[in-house]
N, C-alpha and C positions, 0 to 999 in steps of 0.2 A: 948484296941486295939491290944496290943502285943499278948495277949492270943488268941484273935480272929484270928489273923494272923497265929497263930500256930495250927489252926483248933480245938480250944476248943469250943465245941458246946454251953456250958453255956455262955461263953464270947461273942460269936456271938449273942446269944439271947439277951444279955444285950445291945450290940451295937444296935441291932434292936430297943429295947425299948427306949434307949436314943435318937436314931435318930428320932423316931416317936413322942416323947414327948418333944422335944427341939425346940427352934426357932433358925434358922441359918440365918445369913445375911452376905452380902459382902464377904470378903476374907475367913471368917470362913466357910461360906456355900460352897464356891468353894472347899476348902480343904476337907471338910467333904464329899461332893459328889464324889470327886476323890478318897478318901480313901475307900468309900463304893464300888466303881467299882474295886478298887485294891483287896479288900476282895473277891469279886465275882470271880476275876481271880485266886486268890490263892486257893480258895475253889473248884472252878470248878462248872459248871452249876448244875450238879445233886446233889452234897452234899449241896451247898448253898440253892438250892430249897427245899431240904428235911427239913432243919432247918427253912427256911422261911415259909414253908407250915404249921407249927405248931403254927404260930403267929396269933393273932386276925386279922380280915379283915382290920381294920383301919391301923394297923401297916404294913400289907402287901402292902396296897395301897400307904402308905407314902414311903416305901422302893422302890417301883416301880417308883414313881415320882423322888426320889433321884437318882436312877440309870439312869433314862431316861433324866435327865437334859443335854441338848446339844447333845444327842445321841439317835436317833430314831431306832437304830439297835438292841436294846435289844431283841425284839421278835424273830428276825432271828438268832442272835448269841447265845442267852441264852434261848432257848425255854422252858426248865424246870422251870427256875426261873420266866420267864414271866407267865407261866401257874399257878405256885404256887401263885404269887403275884396278879394275876387278877381273881383268882377263887372267885366266889360269888360277883363279882362287877356288 
């Protein structure tokens, strides 16, 4: 997470993989979801979307769901990330 927050692309890809292949519940899920949104803010829409676009469709869908929990403004606020995540859906 620390490397991903410092804009290390490989670390962000690893976070995406872990996020998509892990089960999150209760407080852990809330923390994880908020941290993913924080990474999006740190990276910015274009750079985050560029890394996300290289991920498999299932991973992109999971990341979109994670970012959208409790916040339906993702398409308006982060159009590049939304487009990358929802491509081929």
